[in-house]
VEXKEFI-432753 format. One line per field, with one value per residue: residue in three letters; x, y, z of N, C-alpha, C in turn. Coordinates in steps of 0.02 Angstrom, whole numbers, plus 50000, padded with zeros to 5 digits. Last residue first. Layout:
vexro: (ALA_...)
n.u: (X_...)
n.v: (Y_...)
n.w: (Z_...)
ca.u: (X_...)
ca.v: (Y_...)
ca.w: (Z_...)
c.u: (X_...)
c.v: (Y_...)
c.w: (Z_...)
***
This chain:
vexro: (GLY_GLU_PRO_ALA_ASN_ARG_HIS_GLU_SER_GLU_ASN_MET_ALA_ARG_HIS_TYR_GLN_VAL_LEU_GLN_ASP_VAL_PRO_VAL_PHE_ALA_ALA_SER_SER_ASP_VAL_GLU_PRO_GLY_ASN_ASN_SER_PHE_GLY_LEU_PHE_ASN_ILE_VAL_LYS_LYS_TRP_VAL_TRP_ARG_ALA_THR_MET_SER_TRP_ASP_LYS_PHE_TRP_TRP_ILE_PHE_LYS_GLY_LEU_LEU_GLN_ASP_MET_ARG_THR_PRO_LEU_GLN_PRO_GLN_VAL_TRP_LEU_ALA_SER_ALA_TYR_TRP_GLN_THR_PHE_ILE_GLN_CYS_ASN_ARG_TYR_PHE_ASP_HIS_PHE_GLY_LYS_ARG_GLY_ILE_HIS_GLN_ILE_TYR_ALA_ARG_GLY_ILE_ASN_VAL_LEU_GLU_ILE_ASP_THR_ARG_ASN_LEU_THR_TRP_LEU_PHE_LYS_VAL_MET_GLU_PRO_ARG_TYR_THR_TYR_ASN_GLU_TRP_ARG_LYS_VAL_ASP_LEU_TYR_ILE_LEU_GLY_THR_ASN_ALA_SER_ASN_ARG_LEU_GLU_PHE_VAL_ILE_GLY_ASN_GLU_PRO_ARG_PRO_VAL_ILE_HIS_GLY_VAL_GLU_GLU_THR_SER_ASN_THR_ARG_ASN_SER_PRO_PRO_GLU_PHE_SER_PHE_LEU_LEU_GLY_TRP_HIS_HIS_PHE_PRO_ALA_SER_ASN_ASN_LEU_VAL_LYS_GLY_PHE_LEU_PRO_LYS_LEU_VAL_ILE_LYS_ALA_PRO_SER_LYS_LEU_ILE_ARG_LEU_MET_THR_ASP_PRO_PRO_ARG_GLY_PHE_GLN_TYR_GLY_TYR_ARG_THR_GLU_ASN_SER_ARG_VAL_LEU_VAL_ILE_GLY_ALA_GLU_PHE_THR_THR_PRO_ILE_ASP_GLU_LEU_ALA_LEU_ALA_GLU_TYR_LEU_ASP_PRO_VAL_ALA_ILE_ASN_PHE_ARG_GLU_ASP_ALA_GLU_LEU_PHE_ARG_THR_PRO_LEU_HIS_LEU_THR_SER_ALA_VAL_HIS_ILE_LEU_PHE_THR_ALA_ILE_ILE_PHE_LYS_MET)
n.u: (52759_52670_52558_52387_52271_52200_52172_52091_51973_51946_51872_51766_51711_51671_51578_51480_51428_51365_51307_51198_51120_51074_51010_50986_50861_50923_50991_51033_50920_50840_50806_50804_50846_50714_50608_50474_50373_50246_50144_50158_50212_50360_50409_50431_50505_50625_50646_50672_50785_50869_50903_50955_51078_51106_51126_51122_51086_50964_50858_50845_50743_50620_50532_50468_50503_50558_50634_50754_50708_50598_50428_50436_50419_50369_50477_50478_50511_50678_50806_50830_50760_50809_50929_50888_50836_50964_51024_50943_50964_51102_51150_51136_51084_51118_51237_51349_51471_51541_51538_51589_51489_51392_51435_51484_51344_51316_51401_51372_51227_51242_51339_51258_51148_51249_51274_51147_51025_50850_50693_50567_50434_50415_50410_50350_50393_50402_50376_50467_50632_50762_50954_51038_51018_51009_50936_50981_51148_51220_51326_51362_51463_51537_51649_51760_51817_51867_51799_51660_51613_51442_51351_51205_51133_51053_51042_50922_50835_50699_50568_50483_50367_50207_50177_50136_50112_50182_50079_49979_49932_50025_50052_50009_50075_50132_50179_50175_50239_50378_50527_50663_50720_50815_50810_50878_50882_50915_50867_50749_50649_50558_50495_50435_50452_50567_50568_50455_50463_50586_50572_50522_50548_50696_50757_50748_50786_50919_51039_51076_51052_50986_50967_51105_51088_50981_51058_51174_51087_50920_50775_50750_50678_50656_50571_50597_50550_50571_50627_50644_50798_50943_51070_51179_51194_51307_51321_51399_51501_51507_51459_51556_51600_51682_51735_51767_51835_51719_51749_51897_51916_51933_51818_51849_51959_51912_51811_51925_52104_52243_52339_52253_52270_52181_52052_51934_51792_51685_51504_51456_51387_51235_51124_51097_51132_51105_50994_50889_50903_50846_50717_50674_50643_50553_50451_50400_50378_50254_50172_50165)
n.v: (52185_52059_51965_51977_51945_52068_52102_51963_52016_52124_52076_52023_52100_52174_52085_52061_52203_52162_52074_52128_52236_52164_52019_51898_51789_51624_51546_51446_51372_51287_51185_51234_51146_51083_51049_50943_50872_50762_50714_50680_50803_50821_50685_50730_50837_50785_50729_50835_50862_50761_50757_50879_50870_50786_50829_51015_51047_51003_51066_51182_51155_51152_51225_51293_51328_51462_51489_51538_51629_51735_51822_51973_52054_52153_52145_52141_52288_52371_52357_52244_52173_52223_52139_52010_52041_52069_51931_51855_51902_51888_51758_51601_51483_51516_51540_51604_51671_51644_51667_51808_51859_51887_51976_52058_52119_52161_52285_52354_52405_52475_52567_52633_52695_52768_52869_52920_52915_52869_52836_52777_52699_52523_52460_52445_52376_52454_52463_52472_52461_52507_52465_52537_52689_52829_52865_52782_52783_52643_52555_52375_52271_52132_51991_51923_51827_51871_51851_51870_51959_52015_52122_52182_52373_52532_52682_52820_52931_52969_52908_52778_52680_52629_52471_52338_52337_52355_52502_52613_52636_52782_52880_53013_53096_53015_52947_52844_52841_52981_53020_53013_52856_52681_52511_52356_52209_52062_51976_51857_51744_51769_51855_51853_51949_51923_51777_51745_51830_51742_51593_51582_51706_51703_51594_51633_51738_51766_51750_51846_51959_51998_51893_51891_52006_51970_51860_51932_52013_51964_52072_52151_52216_52340_52397_52552_52667_52849_52969_53101_53161_53168_53200_53157_53061_53057_53076_53027_53036_52835_52739_52643_52506_52405_52275_52336_52435_52428_52350_52227_52065_51948_51891_51898_51812_51696_51682_51706_51636_51735_51762_51763_51701_51596_51610_51501_51469_51583_51570_51580_51749_51834_51829_51678_51567_51462_51454_51442_51318_51270_51331_51279_51157_51163_51227_51111_51023_51071_51083_50936)
n.w: (51438_51468_51357_51409_51497_51501_51363_51343_51445_51375_51253_51302_51369_51232_51183_51263_51262_51123_51127_51222_51150_51049_51099_50963_50880_50822_50734_50815_50827_50745_50846_51010_51158_51262_51341_51375_51473_51398_51297_51191_51127_51190_51150_50991_51013_51047_50932_50841_50920_50898_50764_50747_50817_50723_50594_50555_50434_50385_50463_50397_50297_50383_50464_50340_50216_50228_50322_50237_50185_50299_50244_50294_50471_50611_50751_50911_50949_50851_50869_50831_50743_50649_50651_50637_50485_50425_50441_50365_50248_50214_50341_50393_50315_50190_50138_50266_50358_50510_50661_50647_50558_50626_50748_50642_50598_50736_50753_50635_50664_50781_50727_50630_50738_50798_50694_50642_50793_50811_50842_50725_50676_50582_50452_50299_50160_49989_49791_49700_49726_49656_49617_49668_49746_49755_49867_49973_50006_50118_50196_50228_50299_50254_50272_50173_50073_49963_49855_49904_50026_50066_50134_50225_50239_50242_50162_50200_50099_49958_49923_49994_49911_49947_50076_50177_50342_50479_50502_50463_50583_50619_50563_50511_50382_50227_50108_50131_50287_50302_50273_50331_50339_50309_50265_50254_50159_50057_49901_49901_49939_50006_49917_49755_49636_49579_49581_49505_49371_49315_49319_49169_49091_49122_49056_48897_48906_48986_48908_48875_49035_49115_49226_49267_49356_49455_49512_49553_49641_49704_49692_49864_49986_50138_50270_50356_50481_50501_50645_50747_50765_50817_50722_50657_50477_50356_50206_50048_49978_49924_50058_50166_50237_50336_50446_50611_50678_50785_50879_50836_50815_50862_50767_50646_50641_50661_50514_50461_50508_50459_50371_50198_50084_50072_50188_50252_50216_50120_50105_49957_49889_49920_49833_49753_49664_49745_49809_49713_49655_49801_49790_49670_49719_49844_49772_49674_49782_49851_49746_49724)
ca.u: (52813_52714_52623_52423_52315_52240_52210_52144_52024_51978_51951_51839_51724_51720_51634_51537_51456_51439_51326_51228_51176_51137_51005_51023_50891_50886_50956_51092_50908_50853_50843_50767_50855_50773_50657_50529_50406_50293_50134_50163_50169_50281_50399_50374_50440_50578_50649_50609_50739_50870_50863_50896_51035_51123_51093_51150_51119_51040_50877_50880_50823_50658_50631_50470_50488_50495_50585_50780_50709_50647_50462_50430_50441_50328_50454_50437_50493_50584_50747_50857_50739_50778_50935_50911_50797_50926_51053_50940_50895_51077_51139_51193_51106_51039_51193_51312_51438_51561_51551_51630_51588_51379_51421_51529_51392_51282_51381_51418_51224_51222_51347_51316_51129_51217_51319_51157_51071_50917_50757_50645_50458_50389_50429_50352_50375_50413_50351_50429_50584_50727_50873_51040_51016_51060_50908_50920_51099_51218_51305_51378_51426_51564_51584_51753_51778_51926_51868_51691_51654_51506_51371_51239_51140_51110_51012_50985_50840_50755_50628_50511_50440_50251_50172_50168_50109_50182_50130_50016_49879_50004_50057_49986_50092_50053_50197_50130_50237_50315_50470_50620_50692_50764_50798_50843_50911_50861_50911_50779_50705_50613_50529_50445_50376_50532_50639_50449_50410_50578_50560_50525_50473_50640_50737_50728_50741_50847_50979_51057_51109_51003_50926_51080_51152_50997_51020_51186_51159_51009_50822_50756_50706_50644_50617_50570_50620_50525_50629_50597_50729_50895_51011_51176_51161_51283_51328_51342_51448_51543_51430_51511_51593_51614_51728_51719_51850_51735_51692_51861_51920_51967_51814_51780_51951_51948_51798_51886_52023_52209_52347_52238_52298_52257_52079_51982_51816_51757_51564_51457_51424_51280_51162_51088_51117_51171_51051_50926_50923_50919_50779_50670_50669_50617_50478_50427_50428_50318_50200_50192)
ca.v: (52217_52101_51931_51978_51887_52029_52122_51973_51960_52134_52110_51969_52042_52199_52093_51982_52160_52228_52067_52051_52245_52217_52087_51901_51836_51658_51605_51488_51421_51331_51161_51243_51195_51076_51121_50928_50925_50765_50758_50620_50765_50848_50703_50673_50853_50833_50683_50757_50913_50808_50700_50878_50929_50770_50776_50977_51071_50954_50996_51171_51169_51088_51205_51291_51267_51431_51468_51463_51588_51716_51754_51936_52051_52115_52182_52092_52217_52357_52426_52269_52151_52252_52213_52037_52007_52109_52003_51854_51915_51967_51776_51669_51507_51488_51560_51545_51682_51648_51582_51755_51842_51833_51909_52025_52089_52104_52219_52307_52359_52401_52525_52621_52623_52736_52861_52870_52957_52854_52888_52756_52746_52594_52428_52490_52368_52431_52457_52511_52421_52503_52422_52516_52632_52803_52894_52771_52832_52686_52618_52423_52332_52206_52044_51960_51796_51880_51839_51794_51961_51973_52099_52145_52292_52500_52594_52793_52896_52966_52931_52821_52657_52647_52542_52373_52342_52300_52479_52568_52599_52709_52819_52988_53094_53048_53046_52872_52790_52935_53026_53058_52895_52731_52575_52414_52272_52108_51986_51913_51726_51733_51891_51828_51952_51990_51801_51719_51829_51801_51627_51523_51668_51741_51605_51540_51718_51798_51682_51817_51919_52055_51912_51845_52000_52040_51861_51859_52025_51951_52003_52167_52166_52324_52328_52518_52607_52809_52964_53044_53169_53088_53221_53151_53132_53042_53131_53021_53085_52931_52782_52694_52544_52449_52304_52320_52399_52509_52355_52303_52138_51993_51870_51937_51871_51730_51701_51755_51643_51700_51725_51789_51766_51592_51631_51550_51473_51552_51603_51543_51684_51844_51876_51732_51641_51469_51443_51525_51378_51241_51340_51370_51174_51138_51266_51178_50990_51053_51121_50982)
ca.w: (51417_51498_51414_51377_51453_51560_51411_51297_51443_51438_51285_51263_51392_51297_51157_51261_51329_51139_51087_51239_51223_51042_51120_51015_50889_50863_50700_50797_50883_50700_50783_50936_51090_51233_51315_51349_51458_51435_51360_51244_51099_51209_51196_51029_50969_51079_50995_50827_50907_50979_50810_50715_50839_50799_50612_50588_50459_50371_50464_50465_50272_50338_50478_50421_50222_50167_50347_50286_50147_50251_50285_50260_50403_50542_50681_50865_50981_50867_50856_50897_50818_50639_50663_50690_50546_50436_50476_50454_50281_50228_50269_50418_50408_50211_50101_50236_50301_50424_50624_50693_50557_50574_50744_50691_50584_50676_50808_50647_50612_50787_50767_50611_50688_50836_50703_50589_50766_50827_50846_50772_50668_50619_50517_50337_50204_50039_49866_49689_49723_49721_49623_49586_49758_49723_49802_49941_49985_50049_50205_50166_50327_50266_50260_50222_50121_50044_49861_49886_49959_50096_50086_50233_50221_50292_50172_50224_50170_49986_49894_50002_49921_49916_50069_50121_50260_50437_50538_50391_50528_50667_50504_50547_50456_50263_50135_50080_50245_50323_50236_50350_50304_50352_50249_50285_50185_50106_49956_49878_49877_50020_49975_49822_49688_49576_49586_49570_49429_49349_49358_49222_49082_49143_49133_48953_48852_49003_48972_48840_48975_49070_49176_49222_49275_49403_49456_49525_49610_49700_49679_49781_49956_50074_50262_50306_50469_50482_50566_50721_50753_50830_50751_50723_50526_50432_50266_50134_49980_49953_49976_50152_50151_50325_50397_50579_50644_50746_50849_50886_50793_50875_50839_50667_50622_50694_50597_50454_50478_50534_50410_50250_50095_50079_50114_50264_50279_50108_50140_50010_49874_49945_49826_49812_49661_49701_49853_49755_49633_49770_49847_49677_49681_49831_49827_49669_49732_49887_49763_49685)
c.u: (52870_52749_52646_52507_52376_52305_52253_52199_52081_52013_51973_51900_51779_51743_51699_51589_51517_51461_51386_51297_51222_51175_51065_51038_50932_50931_50907_51046_50969_50877_50887_50828_50816_50779_50684_50572_50469_50332_50170_50142_50120_50241_50354_50386_50384_50509_50608_50593_50667_50795_50842_50849_50964_51060_51080_51119_51156_51088_50951_50909_50867_50738_50659_50542_50484_50470_50528_50709_50711_50664_50516_50459_50435_50389_50426_50411_50458_50562_50688_50835_50759_50728_50867_50928_50812_50843_51025_50952_50895_51002_51116_51193_51127_51037_51121_51245_51415_51478_51552_51612_51598_51452_51403_51500_51471_51333_51364_51417_51300_51206_51315_51345_51180_51187_51303_51219_51090_50968_50814_50671_50537_50447_50375_50345_50386_50389_50390_50370_50524_50669_50819_50974_51012_51073_50963_50923_51045_51172_51287_51314_51425_51470_51576_51666_51737_51870_51902_51756_51678_51541_51430_51274_51189_51083_51065_50976_50917_50760_50675_50555_50455_50312_50223_50151_50139_50147_50152_50092_49914_49978_50052_50000_50074_50085_50139_50130_50157_50301_50428_50550_50667_50762_50776_50853_50838_50908_50879_50824_50755_50665_50568_50506_50381_50470_50592_50498_50409_50524_50573_50512_50471_50563_50695_50709_50736_50786_50923_51006_51046_51049_50936_51004_51145_51049_50989_51126_51162_51019_50893_50784_50723_50688_50620_50595_50550_50577_50583_50611_50714_50820_50979_51113_51143_51250_51273_51375_51417_51499_51471_51502_51529_51625_51660_51697_51826_51806_51683_51789_51856_51946_51863_51806_51911_51966_51823_51839_51998_52126_52311_52291_52303_52289_52136_52026_51882_51774_51637_51526_51420_51325_51241_51144_51061_51186_51117_51007_50936_50952_50839_50714_50692_50673_50527_50474_50452_50389_50270_50223)
c.v: (52241_52132_52049_51999_51885_51983_52087_52009_51976_52051_52122_52009_52010_52165_52132_52021_52101_52202_52131_52067_52180_52230_52117_51976_51828_51742_51637_51552_51462_51379_51221_51208_51190_51139_51110_51003_50918_50832_50758_50644_50704_50823_50744_50665_50796_50808_50717_50741_50861_50825_50719_50808_50919_50815_50760_50937_51049_51018_50971_51101_51151_51091_51153_51298_51237_51372_51457_51445_51517_51656_51755_51878_52000_52127_52126_52119_52175_52300_52421_52350_52202_52244_52253_52084_52036_52103_52051_51927_51906_51966_51855_51708_51543_51518_51561_51572_51622_51645_51599_51673_51788_51829_51865_51977_52051_52065_52152_52248_52322_52354_52472_52543_52597_52672_52761_52830_52876_52898_52887_52833_52723_52649_52463_52469_52406_52439_52429_52496_52458_52493_52445_52501_52597_52739_52865_52800_52797_52741_52654_52498_52371_52233_52092_51985_51831_51847_51845_51800_51868_51963_52066_52156_52257_52418_52571_52717_52869_52942_52954_52848_52745_52661_52550_52413_52365_52288_52380_52516_52573_52644_52761_52896_53048_53034_53070_52948_52839_52888_52974_53045_52941_52788_52652_52481_52310_52149_52044_51934_51792_51726_51839_51861_51921_52005_51900_51762_51801_51823_51686_51564_51618_51724_51655_51548_51656_51763_51704_51748_51882_52019_51975_51863_51975_52024_51896_51863_51983_51961_52002_52095_52191_52247_52320_52460_52567_52737_52895_53029_53104_53098_53127_53173_53102_53083_53084_53053_53098_52972_52849_52734_52613_52498_52362_52330_52354_52495_52391_52303_52187_52052_51922_51944_51916_51780_51716_51743_51682_51697_51712_51732_51792_51643_51616_51548_51499_51539_51548_51561_51673_51771_51899_51762_51692_51535_51448_51521_51433_51301_51341_51385_51251_51172_51231_51227_51055_51056_51150_51032)
c.w: (51448_51467_51413_51408_51418_51531_51449_51326_51406_51452_51312_51256_51356_51339_51220_51212_51322_51203_51126_51208_51230_51099_51091_51038_50962_50887_50748_50751_50858_50756_50753_50882_51042_51174_51303_51322_51442_51424_51401_51304_51144_51198_51233_51098_51001_51068_51050_50897_50896_50966_50882_50763_50805_50832_50668_50631_50527_50378_50436_50479_50331_50328_50436_50426_50284_50201_50304_50318_50192_50213_50260_50300_50371_50489_50634_50781_50897_50908_50880_50896_50873_50725_50653_50711_50635_50508_50479_50488_50359_50269_50281_50357_50423_50293_50133_50203_50290_50420_50547_50687_50595_50565_50709_50720_50581_50621_50771_50714_50599_50724_50781_50678_50650_50777_50769_50631_50719_50788_50855_50790_50747_50642_50577_50415_50261_50106_49906_49753_49727_49696_49678_49607_49688_49721_49754_49878_49929_50051_50142_50173_50292_50284_50293_50227_50201_50102_49920_49861_49951_50017_50105_50152_50208_50263_50220_50207_50151_50068_49920_49954_49947_49944_49999_50070_50216_50386_50500_50446_50497_50606_50539_50499_50514_50348_50168_50117_50186_50274_50276_50319_50348_50327_50288_50282_50228_50133_50010_49940_49857_49986_49994_49869_49748_49638_49612_49602_49495_49388_49398_49297_49159_49139_49155_49020_48903_48949_48991_48874_48943_49011_49113_49164_49254_49320_49418_49489_49550_49651_49679_49762_49859_50055_50173_50300_50408_50458_50558_50624_50720_50836_50771_50758_50604_50475_50322_50166_50046_49919_49978_50084_50166_50270_50378_50486_50591_50688_50771_50868_50823_50846_50873_50751_50639_50713_50649_50513_50488_50478_50455_50311_50153_50096_50146_50198_50300_50175_50127_50026_49932_49931_49843_49805_49669_49650_49787_49774_49665_49714_49819_49738_49672_49787_49846_49705_49715_49847_49811_49700)
***
C-alpha cells in the first residue's frame, strides 16, 4: 500500500514540481537550448540577482544550509479554492516531505542555532538563520532556459522554520556564483527534466562541490530506489539488471549504474571541459 501511495504522489509531484518540463527547443530561438548552453561562456550563463543584493568578496567563514519548500505551483494551488480538497490530502506530505520539495542552498554568517561550536550540528535539522544568500535553480516554461537565481534570504518568499546544516565554507560570493553557473550549464547541456535533471540534483552537485559527501535528504528520483530511472533508458536498465545478476552469481561486472547521468562531476572538470571546447572552437574558426 505504501508503494502505491508513494508512486501516486510521485506522479502528482511530476506535474506540480516547481520547474516545469523542459522544452527541447523554443520556436523563437534559432538554436536548441542544449546547444545554446554548450556554446555559452561561463559568465554568460543566465543568472538573476535580486535587486539590492551585495556580493561579498571576503572569504570569511560562513555556514552552509540546505532548505526545501513546497513547489510554487502547489503553493498557488493551496491558496486557491482547491485547497479545501487538496490541503487535507497532500498539504502535510508536501510541506514535510523533502523529496517533494524544491531545494536550494543558503549561506549565512549565522552559525547553527546561533552557537559558535557547530561541529555536532553537521547533517542535523536546525532552526533557520535570519540572514544570508540563496543559490537555486530556476527554469522557464516560456523559453526553456535554466537560470541560476541569487537571492537574499531575508526577503525569500517562503522560508521554512527548519533547515539542514551542511558545514562551514570559506568562499567569496563570486566563487559561489561561478560554481552555480558551472552546474547550471551542466544541466543545460542535456536540458531540464522534472526527475533526472532538476533543482534537487543541482543542489546535490553544488553541495558536493563544496563539501565531501554532504548529508542531504533523499531526492525525488531516489525515493523508490532506482525505480524511476528504469523508465529513462530501457537498454541501460536491462544492462543494469544483468550486472546485478552477474554480481549475485559471484562474477565481477562493473558496468555503469542506471542513474549514472546523475553522478557528481567535480566543478574543476566542468571548467576544464568548457575551456577545451572554447579552444577547439577557436582552432576551427575560419580565418578572416
